[in-house]
Phi, psi and omega in degrees: 000132176268112178275127189232142170244133180255123178236111181205143180282352176259123183301317187289333177290313181296317179301313181301310183296318182303310183298318181291325179288335180304329181275355182270122181302130172084010176238131181229125177277115183260343183194159176226150183221168184241353186208169179294323181292324176291325181301314183295316181295314179298327179298319184284326182287317192258335182053056186287170172280317186225144166243119175267110195228129172294153179279306185260109182218166177299159177082220185287341175086170188287327180296305179297323177296320179300314181298315181292320181292317183299322183290322186271323185231073185294345178282340181283127181272141177240126179244113185269151184229138179215157173275349178243163183236019176303140193279349178299314182295311176309315181297314183295316181298317179298316177300328184278352179112009178291147178267342182191168184208128177224163172268166179286350172280348178299141177275171190295330180288322176293321184297316177301310178304312183298316178299315179294319178301309181291331176291330177285356178096010178251167181269154176221129172229131175299156188307314182298315179289324178300317182293319181293321183296317179297315176304311182300321177294330179282321182208104183302339180275344184307307186275349173078015178261011180315312182307312185286334179296337182281349187278148168289168180296325180289319177297320178298315180300316180291322178306309189289332176287327179294316183289343176273012175067032176278133176279162183307317179296324177295316175297320174301315179296318183291317186265359180058045178235151179291153174302326181292323177296317178300317179297322178297316178297320177304311178292325180296313182292326176296316175298318184291323182274357178059046180234169185253344187189184185299318183294318176297323182289326176293317179296319180295315184296325174291320181296327185259017172075020182260356180212132179281126177311326182289346179278354177261359186276000000 
């Protein structure tokens, strides 16, 4: 039996995946969470085989949660999910210890297949993401995500929180960093991306496939 935790900040997404997986033999959903912080707590409580986790969520987000879970519970496999297919995230997530990466367009059969593949100790990337990662390794400019590839993981985390409309104090409270430190990171990533503000950052994230336009409405 594969014990699974589903982590996504959208209730309807978690409920839909859970109901569809209930019909799959040998897979049992043992818990659900809404944030990276909850994923870490649930990993400790339930010691699942697999965590199916969204990348962009409130709080520390899926990237940092993946890193922390992998560091503390290396036997737990993590399958990350995103609404976008920009290659920067898969590369960072694999480096952080993710076992696989799929998009929210994946059907339930692919999700089931991915879960079984990573449970068997292999990596899994959906075909679209695998192609983008391969192209990016051959030529970083092909996929157009070069500017974001230059950001550190912390800068990337803060950038994604900014495009999620989080204020400096909210980011400070979530990451346990001073507002001054957050402002320093903000200006540093703006300089690296050669942009002037939050609106330009949001447009750049959409352009390079790191943010679904529907998430800004």
